[in-house]
N, C-alpha and C positions, 0 to 999 in steps of 0.2 A: 791571287784571290783576294777579294775585298771582304773584310770581316766586320760584322755589325758592332758598333761601339757599345760597350756596356758600361755599368756604373763605375767600375774601377775601385770603388771602395764602399763600405757600408757605414754611412754616417750614423745610422740608428743603432748600431751595435758597437759594444766596447770590446776591442780585440785585446787579448792578453799580450803580455810582454813577449817580444820576439816576432809576433805576426806582422807588425808594421815593417820591421826590418826585412822580413822575408818578401813581403809584397813590393817593397822599394827595390830590392835586388832583382825580383822577377821583371818588374817594369823596365829596369835599366837593361836587362838582358834583351828584352823585346825590341829596344830601339838601338842596341849596340851595333855599330858599323864594323867593328874589329872582329873578324872571324877568328883571329888567333887567341882571343881571350875567352871564347865561349866555354871551353872546357873548364877553365878556372872559375868562371862565374857560376856555372852549373854545380861544380863542387861545393862552392860557397852556399848556394841554395840548399844543397843536400844537408850540409852541416847545420844550417839555420832551421831547416825543417825538423831534423832529429832533436834539436835543442828545444824547439817550440812545443813539439808534441811527442815526447819520448814514448808515450803509451798509446799513440793514435789519436783519432779525432772524437772518440766517444765522449769525452768530458769537454770538448771544445768545438761544438758544432758550428759556432759562429765563424771560427777560423777556417773550417772546412768549406763553408759557403764562400768566404772571401777568396779562397784559392780557386774554387769553381768559377767565381766571377772574373778571375784574371788569367787562369791557365791557358785559355784560348790564344792569348797573346804570343806564347812561345812555342805552341804546337808546330808551326811552320819551321821553326829552328830545329826542333827535335826531328821532324820529318827529314830535313836536309841532312842532318848528321847521321841518322840511321840508314838513309838510302845509300850512303857511301860504302856501307858494308865493310868497313875497316875495323875489325874488332880490336886491333892493337892501337888504334888512334885514341888519344886521351879524351877528346870530345865524345867519341862513341862510348868509351868506358864510363865516363862520368854521367852521361845521359842514362845509360842502362841502370846504373846504381840509383840515381835519383828517382827514376820512374818506379823501380822496384820498391823503394821505400815509400813512395807516394801510394802505390797500390796497397801495401801493407797497412798504411795509415787509414786509407779509405775503407778497407775491409773491417775496420773496427767499429764502424758507424753505419747506420741505415741511411742511404741517400735520400730516401723519402722524408725522413725527419729533418735532414739538413735543408733540403729544398723547401720544406714546409715553413721554414723561417720567413719565407717571402710569399706565402700563399695568398696573402691579401694584396699582392702586387702582380697580378697576372701578366701585365704587359712586360714586366721585367723577366718573369719566368719564360714567356714566350720568346723573348729575345735570346735567352740562354739556350733554349731548345733549338731555335733556328741557327744560331751561331755554331753550336757543337755538331749538329747534324751536317752542316756544310763542310765540316772538317773531315768527314768520312772519305776515304779513298779505297777503291777496289784493290789497289796494290798493297794495302796493309794486310790483306787477308790472303797470304801466300804461304808456300811451303816453309820458308824460313820464319823462325819465330822472333825475329828481331823487333817487330812492331807490337808484339803481344802485350807488353806492359803499357804502351801508349794506348792501344785499343781498350785495355781493361780500365783505363782512367776515364776515357771520353764516352764509351758506350753507355755506362750507367747514367751519366748526366743526361743524355738524350732520352733514355727510357723514363727515368723518374720525373723529369721536367714535363714530359708529355702527359703524365697522370694528372697533373695539376692544371694543365691548359688544354682546351679542346684542340684536337689534332685531326686533320683531314688527309686523305690520300694525296692531295696536291702538294702537301708539305713534305712528303717522303720522296727523296731523290729517285729518279727512274732507275730501275735495275738494282736498287739497294737490297731488297729482300731476296732477290734471286741470287746475287753473288754471295750474300751471307749464307744462304742455303747450300750453295755449292761448297763453300769453305767448310761448313759444319759436317756435311756428308763425308768429307775427306778425313777430318780429324776428330770426330766426336768421341772416339775411344782412345785418343792419345793422352795419356796421363800427364805428360809434361806440358800439355796445352790446355789442361782442364779449366784454368782460370779464364782464359779468353773464350773458350767454348761456353762456359757458364755465363759469361757476360752477354754473349750473343743470344743464348737461349733466354736469358733474362729479359733482353730487349723484345724478343718475340712474345714472351709471356705477357709483358706489359701491353704491347700493341694488341694482343689477342683480347684483352679486357675491353677494348674500345670498339663499340659497334661500328664506328665510321671506318675502322681500318680492317675489320674482319674479312670483308670481301677481297681486299688486296692480299691478305694472308692466304686465303683460300686459293686465289688465282695463281699465286706463286708456288703452290704445292707443299706448303708447310704441314697441312694435316696429313697428307699421304706420307710425307717423310717421317713424321712422328710415329705413325703406325708401323712404318717399315723399320724404324729403329727398335721398336719393341718386339718385332717378329724376327729380326735378323738372327741367324743361327750363331752360336758361340762354340768355338772349338778351342783345344789347347793352344793351337797356334794363333788363334784369333782372341785377343784380350777381351775380358768382360768389361761392360760399361760400369762406371763407378755408381755409387749410390746417388751422388750429387746430380750426375747426368740423368739417371733414370727418374729422379724426382723432378727435375726441370722439364723433361719430356712430358711427364704426367701433368705437370702444372700447365703447360701450354694447352694440352687437350682439355683439361678442366676449364680453363678460361674460354676456350672455343665453344665448349659445350653449354655455355650460358647464353649463347645466341642461337635463335632459331635456324638460321642458315648454317651455323656450325654444327648443330645437332643433325641436320639433314646429311651433311657431308660425312660426318663421323659415323652415323649409322649405315651409310652406304659402304663404308670401309669396314663394317663389322667390328667396330671399336670394342664393344662390350666382350665379344668373343676373344679378341686379341688380348685384352686386359686379363681375362680369365686364364688364358693360356700362358701368360707371362708370369703368373703368380708363383708357380713353383721355382722358376729360375730366380726370381727376386728373393724368394724366401731362402733359397740355397746360398745366394751370393752375398746377402746383406745381413747385418746383425738383427736381432729380434726387435730392437727399438726402431731401427731403420725400416724394417719391413712393416711395423705397425703404422709408421707415418705414411708409407706408400699405400698401405691397405686403406687407411682413412681417405686418402686422396682418391683412390680408385673407387671407393664406395660413393664419394660425391659424384664422380663422373657417371657411375652407373645410374644413380638417381636422376641426374640431369638428362640423360639420354633415354630413359625409360618412359614410355607413354604413361600418362596419368592413370589410365584405367588399369594398367598392370600394377602400378603402385598400390592402388586401392585394394586389389585382390591378392597381392603377394603376401605370404605368411613370413614376413621379414623377421619376426621375433623368434623363429625357430633356429635361427643362425646365431650362435654365440658371438661370433666376430662382428656381425652386423649389430647386435645389441650393444656391444662395447663401442662400436662406431657411433651409434646414435647417442650414447652417453657422452662420448668425447665431443660430438657435434654440439650438444647443448652446453657443455662446459666451455668449449672454445668460443661459442657465441657470447656467453656471459663475460668471458675474459676480454673479448674484442670490444664489447660494449663499455667496459670499464677502462679501456685504453684511451689515452689522450687523442690518438690518431684513428681510433676505431679499427685498429688492425690487430690481428693475432697471427704470428708467424707470417706467412705469405698471403693471408686472406683478409680482405676488408669484411666488416661485419655483414655487409649486404650479400656477400657470396654465401656465407653460412646460413643466413636467413632465407635465401632462395631455396637452398636444399631442404631446410627445415620446413618451409612452406609446402614443398613437394611431398615430403614424407608424411606430413600431417594430413594429407588426403586419405591416409590409412588411419582409421579411427583407433585401432589397437596401438599403433605407433604413437599417435597423439597422446592417448591416455597414459601410456608408459612414460613418455618423456616429461609430461606435465607432473605426474605423480612422483617420479624419482627425483626431481629437482624443484623444490618449492620456490626457488629464486627466479625461475624461468618466466612466470607470468609478470612479475614486477619488472623484470628486465625488459621484456617486450613492451610493457606499458610505458615505462620511462623513455625508451628509445622512440616510441611513437610520439609522445609529447615533445621530445627534443627535436625530432625531425620536422614536425609540424611547425614548430617555432622557427627552425632554420629556413624552411621553404617559404614561410610567410614574412620573413625579414627582408624588406626591400634593400637594405644596405648590405646584406650578406652576399658574398660572391658564391654563387651556387656551383656545386659539382654535379655531374650526371649521376654519381652514386647517391646523392642526397635524394633525388626524385625516386630512384629505384628502391632505395631503402625504405622510404615512406610507403610506397605502393605495396611492397612485400610485407611490411609490418601490418598494414591494414587487412591484407588478405589472411595473414596468419591469425590475427585476432578474430577475423570472421570464422575461420575454421574452428577455433576454440569455443566460440560462442554457440556453436551447435550442441555443445555438451552442457546440460543444465547444471551439472555439478560445479561448474566454474562461474556460474552467473553471479554468485555473491562476491567473487573477486572483482568483477567489473563494477558492481554496485558500490562496493566499498571504496572505490577510487573515483571521487567526484571530479577530479581534474581530468582523468581519463575520459569519463563519460561526457564531460563538457567538450573535450577536444574532438571526440568522435562525432558528437552532435554537430559541431561547427564544420566538420569535414563534409557533411551532407549538403551544406548551404554556402560555405565560404568561397568567395571568388579570389581571395588573397593567396590561397594555396594553389600555386600553378605547377602542375606536374606534366611536363612535356614527355611524350613517349619517343620522340624523334632521336634523342641521343641516348636512349636506354636499351639495354638488352632485356626485353620483356618476354618471359616465357609464355607460352600460349595458355597456361593454366591460370594466369592472373587475370583478374577482371579490374575494371576501372576503380579509381579511388572512391568516387562518389557511391558507386553501387556497393562496394565492399563495406563502407561505412554504414550505409543504409541497411545492409544485410545484418550487421552487428546489432543495430538498434531493433530491427525486426525480431531477431532471435531473443532479445532481452525484453520483449513486450510483457512478459509475465511479471517483470519487476515494476511495472507501472502501478502507481497508487491510485489512479483515477480512471474511471470507465472511458473508453474511446467513444467518439461521436458516432451516431448511427447514420445509416445511408438515407438521410432526408425522409424520416419515417412517415411524416404526414402526407407526403405526396407519392411515395414509392411503395409498391407491394414488397413485403419481405420475401427475399428469395428463399426457396425451400432446399434446392440443391445447388451446390457450388462445384464446378468442375476444375480439378487440378490436373494438369497435363504438361507434357513436353512439346516444344515446337515440332519435333519430328512426327508427332501424332496428330498434327493439325487437321489433316484431311478426315481421319476417323472421328476426331472431336466434333468437327462441324456437322458431319452426318448424324452423330449421336444427339447433339443438341437440338438439331432440327426435328428429330423424331421424338425425343424425350419431352420436349417442350409441349407437345400435344397432351401430355398426361400430368406433368407437374411443372411449377415455375422453376426456371433454370437461370443461374448466374454464371456467366463465362467472360473471361477478361476481354476478348476481342470485340464483344458487343459494346463495351464501355469505351473503347479507344477510338477516338476520332480518326486517327491515322491508321487504324487497324493493326498496330504493331503490338502484339501481345507480350507481356512480361517486361515492358519497358520500365525504367525507373519511376516514371510518373504514375504508373498503375499500381505500384506496390501498396500504397495506402488504401486504394480501392479494393484490392484483393483482400487485404487484412480485414476491412470492414465487412466484406461479403462473407468471409469465413465466420466472423462473429455472429452474423445474422442467420446463417445457414442451419438447417436441421442436420443435413447430411453432407459430407464431402465425398464426391465421386472421384476416384483415383484411376487415371488411365495408366496402368503399369507398363513400363517398357525399360529396356536397358538405358536409353537416353534419359529417362526420368531419374533413374538411379544415379547416373553420372552427373546430373545437374545440381549445383549448389542452390540455385534459385528454387527448384522443386523441392529440395530437401528442407529449405526454409519454410516453404508453405506447409508441408506436411508436419514439420516439427511444431509449428505454431498451432495448427488445427488439432493435432493429436495430443501433444504434450502440455500445451498451455490451455487451450480451449476445451480439451477433452471431448472433441466432437466424434460422432460416429463416422467411421470410414467404411466405405464400400469400394473394394478394389475391383476393377474390371480389366479384361484383356481384349485388345483388338483382334480381329481375325488374323490368322497366320502369325500370331505373336508366340514365339517359342521361349522367350526369356521368362525365368522364374525368379521372383524377388529374393534377394539375399542381403547380407549386411545390415546397415541401418534401416533400409526399406523393409526387408524381411521381418525384422524385429517389430516394426510398428504396425504391420498388417497381420501378424501371426494370429491365427484363430479366427480371422474375419471371414465371413462367407463372401465368395467372389463369383463373378459371372465371366465366362469366357465366350466372347461373341463368335468364336470360330467353331463352337461345338453345338450350335443351334441356329435356326433361322434368325436373321437380324431382327425382325419385328417381334419374335417371341422373346429374344434377349432384352429388348427395350421394355417390353411389358413386365417382364420379371423384375427388371431394375426399378421401374415405377412402382411396382407392388412392394418391393422392399422399402422404398422411401416412404410411401404412404403409411405402411405398417408402423414406422418409427416416428410419425408426425407428432410434434409436441406443441403445447400452447405457445403463443407468439410472445416469448420472453427474450429480450435482447441479451445475448451473452457478452460478458466483458471479461477481461483477464482476471484470474483469481488474485485476490489481495494477499500480500505477504504479511 
């Protein structure tokens, strides 16, 4: 097999005493023609390694990288020695000892931090990935554990190098994920092989984070296997899975649950029900602290797999464990934001932000999290500013997580901006406000959705940024321009509605216009696309000039953030009179944020009287409330 030549040394790093000696010995072994001396040279390598890093690589990441940069040279020698299966042979004995020490040394350091030393040299990291994945052999993953230490050294290199470089299905050897799954299914509960099983699970966990690899993971049956592992019965004769294995299984599920196609498959497998049924077993088999970690992870999965509408209506705060999980989620987010690599434990900050964004659809949860930790708003603001700068920097080597994090942060701040009690926090941060304003117009911030795992609940960067500014209009110190007052008649009624009610809306406008002037968005749009980004300013001006806002109430209106924005501006900022109406056959009754804003208002249900009579009643209500033609502007602070 031909191996890609790598750098061989790191000229930009100063290696400590002993590392140069070790690398020289390693290189000499790789070119040695004398098979009789391999055992002695490997023994020498072993001694030099223990002398150079007696406490592992934690304090010497540069040396760890240097070893990764060169270890591939001698893997074929280790392969040949171990394949002989002669446990009494000196070469075999010395190889096993050396690899065991190397595994222990690597376990003392995070591979991601080691490989991040070269994160600005993606071509080099790509070479490392391609070289090490080419070393995989199906024969390593067998009943005999003789290759386990070798596997445990090379598998993490493949996984963590793939985080830092874009990876596609074409780069994964054919059949790799299938024979890894076959191996794991056979030995996932064998305690003496836990390190190698953990390494394989770790690789799948990392691959599961990458949208380009998720389809391959699904096709090879990993989601089904993980669910099966959680449901498999345990008896006295059948050993229990360890905490580490349970945790890694849940980690794989959590990573898959971040992708729309992963969500679909996991929900088809009744994942939430399986997790619920596994709780008692995990609580019984693991320590209190271990179970707390598992529960946190399972709550993340629950949120990711649950429909947004259910999140909005679920009384999550009645569950003490869920309340603690929410508190931990906020704390971990802040800790990850303060970490050099933006990681906390096994989670990148984007993963926790995605969950936070989902639970913030529930107003009670948002209020609780914001009020219980006064650092959260500043943390999110600083992160947004940081990631706008990152994605705007033409010289920065972008990671898919950069785009995902920026998009999630903007959606998070949009959710927060619906709550007027936090408006002053926005206003007090001039850099944040400048950054958000720039997001609505800047072409230098390029967020591609092709390499991201974008939940369906997130909207575009531009629209979320515009939404924040819309919600903050009450902070404006100057009146907004009017709708060309000299040439246009001031609208008397403005219709606010959801796309799902377009048919009823058009019929209403056609009939109501015979009685009173009506403003509706689709009449202003040249392309007849209502609620597009370009119409938002027109909608705002229409609300400012209208006497009455007629609200077409429906479940879809309640679920729409855009509709919520419109009503918040009309009701909270402009203090407009609201007239709620219901279309015929509409069974939904307003609740939550919508119910609060229309409480006590007289409404008309078009299903309880003839259509013409309902229109006349609505026109009469509007005329009764007609006021002098004074242009409304946002209240001054």
